[in-house]
VEXKE-221807 format. One record per residue (C-alpha): x, y, z. Coordinates in steps of 0.001 Angstrom, whole numbers, plus 500000, padded with zeros to 6 digits. Example, Ala and Ser with C-alpha at 12.3 -4.5 7.8 and 13.67 -1.06 7.14 Angstrom:
<sites>
512300495500507800 513670498940507140 
</sites>
This chain:
<sites>
751313402330461990 748064402078460108 747848403160456499 746477406656456063 744441405727453005 740989404067453001 740997401296450414 738381399189448670 738698395980446697 737719395841443041 737795392823440789 738678392462437125 737330389238435670 739384388549432563 740916385103432279 744669385119431991 747761383018432426 748127384825435748 745225382773437044 744950382821440802 743567379388441607 746155377317439734 748519375384441975 751787377124442721 754261377080439828 751852375396437407 751868378701435518 755153380508435184 755944383777436881 754830386523434456 758414387652434013 757734389610430838 754999391602432550 756736392320435833 759539394836435651 760970393815439004 759902390613440634 760949388034443182 760035384458442275 761429383238445610 763970380964444039 766196382219446883 764120383095449983 767333383806451929 767285387329450461 764516388065452955 765940388922456371 763988388602459627 763551391908461484 762519391066465069 763435394586466232 760728396034463986 757804394801466071 756767394473469707 755780390796469695 758411388944467669 758142385188467556 761354383371468366 760273380433466192 759097382363463123 760634381115459896 760679381470456134 760832378336454033 761107377697450316 758688374972449223 758461374111445516 759462377650444525 757058379270446968 758118381251450029 756155380431453150 756404383079455873 755339381248459041 754551382206462625 753415379212464633 752699380773468042 749373382531468690 749358386319468976 752976386614467889 754442387922464664 757482388515462520 758604390871459771 760981390057456930 762495392548454506 764672392743451437 766114395607449434 765162395994445797 766399398125442921 764618401487443065 761212400978441465 760001404111439666 756351404543440501 755704406876437584 756436404000435186 755678400900437242 753078401926439805 751439398522440242 752626396168442952 751203392713442248 751530389397444027 750247385864444005 749613384795447577 747891382361449881 747090383185453514 745676381367456490 745280381889460229 746299385560460096 745283388097462700 743397390303460249 742467392844462906 746090393752463487 746737397433462822 750175397142461188 750938396300457570 750955392975455782 753072394298452925 755258397401453282 757406399309450796 759939401986451692 759621405315449906 761973407363452088 759376409139454200 760460408549457770 757295409846459469 754903407208458163 754798403713456745 753742403054453189 751466400030453495 749980398762450218 748254395895452021 747002395686455572 746194392264457065 742489392917456582 743019393476452862 744145389884452329 741805386965451685 742924384465454315 741040381422453047 744000379189452223 743447379573448469 745673381249445902 744886384837444876 746434387461442613 746190390992443977 747491394385442887 747622397928444206 748625401207442578 751381402348444938 751799405688443161 748390406712444506 749618406213448065 752776408367448009 754246411435446361 757726409934446365 759088408781442989 760599405445444008 760520402651446557 763616400622447363 762666398091450033 759830395681450610 758749393918453780 756272391205454730 754593390818458122 752756387828459484 750728388198462673 749232384977463997 745666384787465201 744494382851468260 744944379505466499 748600380122465674 750121378349462648 749800381538460562 751247381402457054 751519383869454221 752726382052451100 754069384090448184 754465382555444758 755794385824443342 755635389562443944 756685392389441666 756093395769440030 754490396376436640 753187399197434485 749720397614434350 747789395450436817 747443391788435915 744112390869434467 742058388865436938 743687390507439950 741965391828443052 742602395543442764 742946397575445916 741865401161445193 741022404450446903 737493405041448151 738136408790448219 739432409095444676 738819412523443129 738754413504439464 742107414606438035 742356418288437165 742667419385433578 746212419759432290 747923423057432992 749753424496429998 752184427375430323 750959430242428153 753391431536425494 755417434477426707 758057436885425455 758901437970428989 761901435692429498 764757437465431280 768424436519430908 770105435735434251 773888435866433682 774589435903437423 773003432479437787 775867430613436142 779668430635436119 780207430921432357 777621433416431088 777617434219427409 778307437835426515 775263440045425871 775680439829422101 775936436024422048 772706434972423733 769190435585422441 765600434609423104 762591435082420860 758984433892420890 756975433387417716 753969431233416822 753868429923420374 757469428658420284 760168430170422480 763699429921421131 766756430177423401 770155430590421685 773801430814422701 776266431379419886 779607430996421716 780879427455422393 781670426749426019 779351429507427222 775835429350428551 772820431349429687 769836430887431949 766525432655431440 763621433013433848 759968433921433470 757473434822436188 754140433108435590 751082435345435282 749469433243438029 750982430654440401 750237426979439823 750200424218442422 752015421130441090 750543418873443785 747525417944441644 749647416644438761 751850413599438253 754038414712435353 755811417706433886 755957417422430098 758000419553427703 757928419483423917 761232420740422540 763730420786419710 767446421278420365 770783421563418576 774409421747419734 773583421541423434 776171420477425981 774854417789428358 776806419315431252 774463422155432161 772594422543435431 769110422053434018 766980422289430901 763815423177432801 763545424453436342 760574425470438486 760809428562440667 758566429162443629 757982429114447326 759903426351449079 758331424062451627 760119423064454853 763010425474454371 764134424033451029 765637426042448162 763403428266446041 763933426298442848 763708422673441754 765305421085438711 762618419378436632 764566418245433573 768336417997433317 770202418896430145 771330415292429836 767708414242429296 767395416235426060 768160414779422652 769853417539420668 769299416231417141 767233419059415663 763976417079415853 760888417649417945 760703415488421039 758575415198424136 760299414647427467 758715414195430879 759529414000434574 757651412723437589 756417415520439832 755832413577443045 758916414536445014 759192417967443430 755621418844444341 756422417999447942 759221420568447978 757830423523446032 754362424992446146 753209426987444426 755276427303441258 755642430999440445 758133430901437585 760069428843435080 763712428841434063 765560427316431112 769261426957430393 771361426509427274 775005425422427452 776658425573424043 778686422581422900 779235424309419547 778368427577417917 774688428408417513 773329426173420255 769592426470420667 766646425110422578 763150425620421161 760268425011423531 756792424516422053 754992423497425228 755438423071428958 752584421139430513 751569419696433888 749539416546433351 748298413340434898 748700411237431785 751671410969429497 751164411822425824 751661409286423030 755017409139421230 754670409071417419 757334406970415730 757918409854413324 759260411963416203 761802409298417087 762834408260413579 762449409465410037 760585406699408191 758487405888405152 756697402779403906 758452400635401328 762104399672400969 764708398624398395 767314396020399386 769745396367396442 772875396655398597 771354395317401796 770382391949403187 767670391422405762 768723389408408807 765913387236410232 764801387450413844 765317384401416048 762141382394416584 762944381499420179 762995385127421356 759762386329419761 757544388524421903 754304390482421583 755063393599419571 751795395291420464 752673395067424157 755979396805423422 754239399602421552 751843399983424464 754674400245426986 756450402880424919 753205404681423997 754381404437420376 751912405354417669 751929405408413828 753876402112413649 754289401022409990 751547398835408590 753750397529405749 756355394792406074 758931396717404025 759890400026405541 762745402495405289 763818404026408601 766591406627408808 767420405712405206 767929402021405989 765652399322404473 764101396909406952 761769393937406699 759279393836409562 757562390688410792 754101390046409402 751059390093411629 750710389210414404 753278391903415132 756289390221416703 759681391407417901 762727389582419249 763394390804422788 765629390382425789 764310389839429301 763148392806431356 764746391975434687 767572389610433765 770697390294431775 770308388273428614 771844388087425134 769812388037421939 771499386342418972 770570386876415312 772012384509412683 773538386696409941 775441384538407400 776679387349405161 779658389576404444 778553392940405693 780226396294405958 777631397714408327 774909396239410489 771684398080411341 769079397339413986 765614398835414228 765487398651418003 762982399451420713 764278400076424227 762270400421427400 763882401413430688 762458401403434175 763443403273437306 766127405803438086 769503405570436435 772389404230438463 773976407077440453 777377406453438855 775804407240435484 774136410451436642 770923409424438380 767558410820437323 765146408769435259 766933406177433137 766408407357429577 769596406385427790 772587404073428018 775892405364426722 778202402794428309 779366399370427176 778792397935430646 775016397783430157 774633397504426395 776790396481423483 776624394654420190 778891391736419385 779593390821415766 780844387241415558 782680386041412442 783202382613410964 786926382740411745 786206382829415500 786963386530415999 784468389055417244 784070392821417225 782208394556420024 780803398053420033 778503400556421569 776579401265418366 776042404591416711 772488405808417205 771464407269413860 768264408644415302 769937410463418205 773203411326416447 775446409829419128 776716406539420443 774359404625422704 770765403576423159 767856405806424106 764423404874425345 761970404343422511 762486403523418851 765785404056417060 768108402780414373 771527401572415524 774569401194413283 777664399068413816 780709398769411593 781515395243410442 784646393801408878 783604393254405285 786547390923404674 785071388338407047 781869386382406919 779513387539409631 778043384577411489 776018386114414284 774920389471415675 774461389431419429 772580392102421366 774242392043424803 771758393248427400 773682394087430571 770997395877432549 768298394679434915 766393397921434429 764945397363431019 764806395328427863 765586395654424182 763459394469421298 764698394109417732 761970394867415225 764207394243412212 767857393873411241 769653394631407987 773263394391406810 774908396542404150 776608393973401911 777870396249399103 778780399843398415 780479402453400581 779921402761404289 777056405100405032 778244405970408527 782051406255408568 781876408093411913 781145404728413518 784757403706412893 786159406699414812 789246406519412631 790992409537414097 794759409796413589 797023409420416609 798721412424418115 802063412672416361 804632415182417488 806424416995414661 808763419423416397 809979422528414665 813664422443413813 815435424185416666 818253426674416366 820798427858418916 819906431366420061 822055433985421819 821457434912425494 818241436747426396 817897440349425279 815492442919426720 815423446237424855 813253449299425350 812131451271422338 810024454212423465 807321452612425579 807667449203423945 809703446290425236 811306443923422721 812282440529424118 814326437678422707 814578434725425078 815734431531423421 813042430359421022 810661433142422093 810378436666420799 807872439123422200 806848442750422119 805005444394425003 803531447879424894 803611449654428268 801622452757427339 798086452536428676 797033449143429986 800075446907429304 799479444720426254 801064442043424131 801875443152420595 803814440116419433 804526436625420752 806570434646418254 808028431171418031 811351432158416513 812192428797414940 809070428850412751 808493432598412629 804908432011413812 803341434945415655 800790433509418052 798865436772418313 796324437782415655 796419441278417158 797232443221420333 795757441884423561 796094442839427223 798906441531429411 796819442103432550 793241442776433581 792485445066436513 789201445869438249 789041448576440921 785963449041443085 783905446974440644 784979448900437529 787152447317434839 790152449559434160 790507450515430515 793697451466428766 792974455200428811 792837455133432621 796379453796433011 799314456206433096 802889454962432769 804976456395435643 808239454500435350 809895452028432992 813274450305433500 815006447359431842 818114445223432263 819563442662429879 817062440055431022 814206441866432771 811899444861432613 809704446602435219 806908449088434541 804925451083437091 801514452571436296 799143454958438030 795377454435437844 793145457411437044 790306457825439524 792121455880442259 794652458277443780 797698456521445164 796888453157443536 799773451766441458 800199448739439242 803711447313438857 804567444594436345 807875442800436018 808812440561433092 812042438552433093 813734435719431240 812958432296432693 814930429866430575 814880428932426921 811649430055425318 810186431268428599 809220434500430297 808321435017433941 805824437688434899 804741439136438197 802368441948439101 801748444010442206 799034446469443182 799895448942445958 797621451391447692 799591454485448625 796488456625448869 794139457519451702 791128455358450779 790721451571450652 790022449968447279 788577446641446177 790944445143443627 790734442162441280 793743441305439118 794266438980436163 798004438602435659 799272437444433327 796655437369430639 797140435917427148 794863435785424193 793448435361421867 796470433430420609 796819430740417959 799001427672417735 797670426376414423 795529427340411484 793595424101412096 791263424172415115 791309420369415384 795105420333415637 795159422618418682 794779420746421977 794837421544425670 795536419888428995 793630421323431952 794853419455435068 791696419852437069 790225416995439071 789299414699436196 791602416384433689 790514417753430315 792758416549427481 790965417583424322 790743419785421241 787075420805421360 785851424269422414 786096424875426143 785748427539428774 787327426946432186 787582429134435243 789000426846437894 789580427781441519 792927426721442972 791705424114445433 791033420393445417 789012420828442229 792107422225440466 795070421276442659 797983421845440279 799473425106439009 799715424918435235 797787425045431980 799078423675428699 798025424241425105 799733422606422156 799550421668418507 801802418609418123 801439418498414344 802638422108414061 805381421797416653 804016424685418718 802709425023422231 802224427487425058 802091426610428729 801469428767431776 802708427920435262 802474429724438577 805257429125441095 803364429699444300 804323428000447561 802048430179449731 798653429094448321 797430432439446984 793721432541446216 793400432403442448 791550430973439463 793064429532436295 791405430605433057 791386428832429715 789068429275426766 789199427784423307 786964429045420517 787761427891416998 791520428273416524 791848430813419339 792986430243422910 792830432634425834 794514431919429159 795286433697432396 795445433665436182 792805435605438080 793376436610441707 790432436917444049 789048440325444854 790611441812447964 790266445012449905 793528446960449863 793719449309452821 795971452377452645 799572451218452813 798789447621451708 800316445910448707 799350442696446889 801999440797444927 801216437887442590 803430434829442585 805922434363439790 804216433032436657 806117431406433803 804931431580430199 806681428988428075 806620428493424326 807131424791423611 807716422522420653 804122421300420835 804682418004422640 801720417433424935 803746416810428083 806032419845427982 803940421945430353 803379418990432691 807074418086432775 808196421653433443 805675421918436257 806773418606437792 810405419696437593 809545422937439410 807793420958442141 811007419102442863 812780422366443681 810872422684446973 808695419612447535 809476417922450847 806821415836452634 806374416708456308 806784413024457158 808559410289455178 806341408626452608 805062405218453726 805890402367451361 803012400249452666 800494403031452100 801695403594448544 801061399883447928 797402400090448926 795198399286445915 792014397799447387 790896400278450027 787881398896451874 785494401081453866 783238399321456349 780806400345459071 780277399213462617 776649400319462754 775259401144459277 774735399472455915 776783396272456350 777489396514460104 780420394761461736 779083395281465274 776041393298466410 775546394948469779 777735392379471498 780843391810469405 782926393560466761 783434391327463714 786188392978461651 787281389607460298 784091389495458241 785329392536456322 788635390864455520 787035387599454442 784457389298452237 787055391517450543 789302388569449749 786392386566448387 784642389293446374 787396391768445478 790465389560445365 792074391064448442 792210393925450899 795108396301451531 793488398640454053 790416398588456283 788856402004456925 786302402150459745 783663404801459165 781190405104462028 783302403763464884 782901407194466539 779109407122466955 777917408008470425 774326406823470393 771865409678470953 774656412267470784 775598411512467167 779025411319465551 781332412587468293 784478410440467818 785502410973471412 786835414423470654 788750415961473516 786159417231475994 783255415295474474 781469411953474759 783422408751474115 782244406173471539 783813403456473662 780964403913476119 778583402715473413 780468399537472483 780305396301474441 783815395889475809 784687399534475190 788076400708473985 789764397385474627 787302395494472446 787817397826469490 791597397903469930 791733394108470069 789547393769466967 791797396184465094 794910394348466242 793467391078464965 793222392519461471 796654394138461681 798230390796462565 797120389579459124 799086392376457484 796044394569456834 796426398167458107 793429399790459784 792409403454459850 789732405635461382 787291408180459971 786873411538461730 784819414399460330 786927417454459471 784194420093459437 781055418757461089 780317419005464803 777128417563466281 775141420076468313 773964417276470598 777497416752471869 779193418684474645 781463420676472327 778660421347469893 776354422572472586 778953424795474254 780993426148471325 779151425256468123 777598428629467422 780805430538468121 782911428256465948 780377427792463143 781349428483459565 779349431415458152 778383431375454495 778310434319452083 774688435052452988 775574435345456673 773960432046457647 775539429362459765 776526426414457587 775303422932458437 774779419517456906 771250419490455439 768487418124457658 770840417167460467 772158418182463885 775667418679462507 777064422138461841 780156423123459844 783032424547461866 785405427141460424 788836425644459768 790519428857460964 789235428681464559 792294428013466792 790316426196469475 788819423855466882 792248423123465437 793482422240468890 790516419930469516 791043418168466202 794803417771466594 794459416475470144 791676414088469153 793572412562466255 796647412002468380 794616410507471214 792816408023468967 796139406863467516 797383406243471033 794195404568472227 793664402243469258 797147401971467680 795758402494464184 797775402852461003 795937405755459422 793699408725460245 791250410349457874 790017413965457751 786613413911456078 785571416716453691 789098418121453675 790924418590450403 788099420109448353 788473423580449917 785839424800447465 784014428085447952 781279426701450234 784004425964452799 785131429630452837 784069431357456043 782600434867456084 782565435336459842 783922438613461223 784627436945464597 787227434295463743 790208436545463018 790580435702459316 789997437767456202 786465437868454856 786087435398453483 788654433030454911 790059431072451955 789445427431452874 792710426255451317 794670428142453995 792378427123456862 792553423451455928 796305423663455394 796943424897458925 794546422442460540 796146419564458626 799570420802459674 798489420732463328 797072417203462998 800182415968461209 802412417394463936 800448415996466880 799957412546465362 803662412366464506 804549413067468132 802296410206469239 803376407610466684 805447407639463510 804305405966460312 800626406901460571 799051407783457226 797051411026457087 794543411241454249 791584413410453226 788459413162451067 789958414950448079 793474415703446898 794365419141448253 796436421678446360 799975420640445488 801641422574448310 799357421090450968 799947417504449809 803302417731451593 801423417605454908 799661414289454301 800237410897452722 797358410671450311 793681411222449746 790516409933448259 789640411601444987 786660411860442657 788841412334439576 787439409414437589 783878410257438559 784487413828437391 786198412646434198 782929411017433227 781308414470433222 784215416237431530 784780416940427854 787955414920427498 789433412301425208 790800410172428012 790061409694431741 793140411023433505 794123412033437024 797108414280436354 797695414789440093 798515411096440417 801368411553437900 802558414983439030 802772413874442684 803442410127442406 804421409610446043 801077411060447149 798600408174447252 795314408714445413 792316406457446070 789470406802443597 785867407038444807 783739406136441800 780606407069443735 780078407822447399 777439406137449558 775659404588446577 776373401411444593 779167401292442036 776815398754440435 777417398253436690 780310400651436138 783070398130435467 784548400624433000 785083403068435860 787067400387437687 789221400027434583 789762403785434431 791219403564437911 793542400797436750 794560402795433662 795791405513436016 797515403008438304 795508404071441349 793774402521444335 790011402055444426 787707402880447349 785212400099447970 782060400731449964 778857398798450449 777786395153450580 779823393527447836 777126391325446327 774489394083446420 776463397197445490 778705395721442796 777470393763439794 779295390464439144 781072391961436135 782239394906438244 783568392633440977 785377390572438346 786999393733436966 788121394738440469 789707391341441040 791486391393437695 792845394906438155 793858394256441743 795887391190440798 797933393176438285 798378396192440542 799686394000443342 801861391890441085 803515394991439615 803351397270442632 807007398181442148 806046399837438854 802784401347440066 804653403043442932 807256404511440580 808432408044441296 808543408930437571 805391407645435882 804574409113432492 801007409923431482 799901409963427864 802759407902426459 802680408128422633 800629405477420827 800299404483417180 796507404416416952 794159407343417383 791779407025420290 794103404660422165 796030406110425111 798813404753427292 800502405493430607 803964404232431512 805123403073434939 808861402286435010 810450399978437568 814015398759437989 813900396004435383 810698396669433478 808110399192432382 804414398537432797 802141400210430249 798433400603430861 796309401221427763 792816402563427216 790683402353424090 788462405434424084 786707404286420929 783262402751421071 784383399651419147 787071396989419233 790484398006417876 793311395765416680 796736396517415406 800071398009416297 799449400192419338 802853400943420847 806376401417419573 808907400458422262 812707400384422565 813994396885421856 817109394761422047 817961391101421639 817012390192425183 813806392193425355 810383390692426012 806823391925426232 803917390313428036 800233390970427470 799599390935431220 795899391784430905 795270388562429008 798084386549430576 799989385704427404 803004386867425383 802382389998423349 802667390009419572 805775392004418684 807226393028415324 810813394215415625 811909397209413578 815584397770414263 816095399129417742 812362399433418267 809436397053418167 805735397512417442 803390395747419844 800086394521418399 797063394206420663 793301393890420616 791318396181422930 787572396102423359 785421399245423357 786242401474426323 788458398677427579 791943398631429029 795079396614428479 798350396062430291 801791395366428836 804944394505430758 808065395277428741 811480394109429863 814836395083428386 818004393059428663 820456395125430750 
</sites>
């Protein structure tokens, strides 16, 4: 396809080291100018693509000659294309594609591209250079084109070269290098638009006081008295004063604006106490194009620096402008991480040029400095780079003119003119070492950072603006004694750990007792570079930044002295119930809306309640029932229970019944029922039980919680959770505790029928509130709704009491529908591969499954399971999977069913099980079933629309439809029979979140149909039919379903670790893995995108003793360090698989050092402990106290050496060193 743009050639005549006519490789590749480049040291990265053109040459070749790639087509009138993937290049920052080339004998009249880049637009090719744009004279040339002027997409991620031979044949396009930069090389031939038009003037949003709060737009809206917005002096201030709550505000513009004429959205802001976990900071509202949504996120909350200073943040508008035109309104959001969170907005602007960034906005600085207690550390001479070029790239202004300068209170000595910095490489990972030679207590760097392109998906995506992980950046402090401390430094300028784009001062704690030899900046990213402008060490005095040490005390349990109590007593006094049940004493008032009056831990005499609070919450027909509307009709008590029945004013015949009974030492069980004995239906929502506010300690920091959602929250900071019982919150308990005070309160539902409910927990200051909320339902006359039994337990404050009680309750009924499979529990490297996509194992003639095994062994250390994704593709009909009554995928494979079965058997003979992917919800409309039944079976969303996968031919099918269940069950069984596989996968099942609820009135379920129930019954049908066909087949889903449903399958994928990274928690933990240890969990760190640099995520998986899901070409989707971590973890998991398949693992085993966490996995003759250092710096010391006897031993399995142990009687303290955010592994053995 020809390029749509008309281009002209311009020439810039400056002389430069990029000179075009020098022989190849006589001048080095301009690596410091090109952000991404290929110097063709390895031309094999370029793959021939004969299917991409109509006249491919069978003899075309690419050759590396003296560091130059020669793309050759020797036959006249024939051609070839070659392509390679590249890291996403952000065109807003690096718009210039430049190359040094030499061409001869090309067909320059050919209408297809010479150079192509992929921007994701399928309907046209993005062709920076056509053959006619090249100078085919056999001489070397440097050329450049501004790709951002040719597309509205923000990134490109593939590049291709085409050579078309002219009548003489022997066509060659030689490339010395090619790459992206923020500026064109001087002396380059510039390809530009002939039809360029002047840029419009910037659009600036006028100040307005007409912002409207939108509490219905978010799940945790702040109450009306705790959110505010004001506008004064052109600045709009948004505030939320309650931690854990948020608010969104919208404003309709006085006149629409078309974003298509602008390249950037720019916002000047100041923020404090913001949570980074909101939906957006700035959003555009307007008319969608091509059926898209009517809003687009412009800036995420994670892009804001909430340090109380003014900042300017920007976003590229290319892709957004293609989705929304015109913009008719704006929206902002504040999520409060602490009290009095605020966002002040001074300006919102649409522009075509980015504004300068004054240094004073990034850092507080002044000229001059005093070094009384500091020593300047010199910059290395061999890493010096042009400082002015760095300032240009960062658009930094007001850089100090003096050599001595004080920045963020730290004295620094800058290099004299010419301005020089010491920098790492832009594209390559490279260390930068500074010789220190001093005894320092703290080390400070005045650092510049420049990032390019979008962030890695595992770290949140969006434009890369900050690094807060040790995988891509860390400092290493090396001492004369051979030891080293590593850390993710404290960013004084930003007020958090990590590095942000621009200028900043970083602080690292040093061991003042040792002589510091060297400071190493460890650059672990290929998407940017770091430049040190100056370095100083504090050599005397107190530490200025003690928070860098993170010296938090460990959790220590100090239980209250217990006393033997008489049997439970329930006594009625008037309308009040007085309860004594073991260590619990309570008073409940039944008059009006039932309420708690006292909840006391008897051993300490501590009343948890600061005042009366409701026992239940009831809403009828949209109106919250107040105490005055509740009339007590009946009250009865026994020695260990009490039941009260209430009538509701304004709802004739509607009754509320509450029963409270003893449930063991220190525990009460509560249940509630709403019955409609009237003549009219009523909509009813019930919260039962409800607790709070209640207090476990006078110290807010001492009071902790465990919320066992996917990616659990184990923390003591303010929170606000409302979690739906589904795969996002699959367990049935909440726990709050103050170990230091010896007090705790846990709440547990005992529901085996999967009632639709939400679990509620809020912490504000010292106060907790908790409860269980049941979904609104329509109660017809004669209907009654009964809640499951819920146990409220006062504990001694140990952090596992609620978990242990819940796990014990599970054992009273838990019985898997099929015996657990030992081989499936021992899967740790779970490899997903494709027949047709990404890294295909089918070449159109043969199926090459052995390649998957060989690659996994080589790159990941081994493979325990091979999962085939797109085996069920049926060509033009889509993903059909050979469902009963539909097309067969075997008709689209050479050799058909037999070929696939034989390939699978070949892998199985090596001891590697094989499983198949089948979609649980999606049905392709192009198939027979989709065409005949799709509309009737389709899942209907809350707006009455048929649900479908975006921009596809696949529609979602309701999990309640009996005919669909039958098709699925029959299909799964048939594929097991046909291919003799070891496992079958149900995609998208397990989440059962609200967008899988069906609102159809035609499917025979309630409206809506709660997806948990629909998925449960479909899974049950599949389990039954597969079991009849073959025993020992593993059934697994995309997410861990609710606890009750896990009995119907063998395991699941889970996104627990991925979610933990976005959760306010002290430790990454998958509680489901420990509560249901026989249920196999396989962690997906990120789906359908590279795991890339996140080696720490791999280690989180190991810390939890889980399997890891591995997708994508190993060398391309996993950095070398990540692959090394996978191999290391896999070796230990396999070696100690007896421990990691234990039926009684213990999470959060007590440790001796704050910020260090441990899990225990007992086996017959040993216990394996995994450890995690949540601190941002290296820790050393005694970490665990273990039982010990004369024959005991302890191995540091992570490092492959004996552990250091100090015996203390019948116990021993194990000393270890753990790096920042790193893991460890101990194997302790006791003599029998």
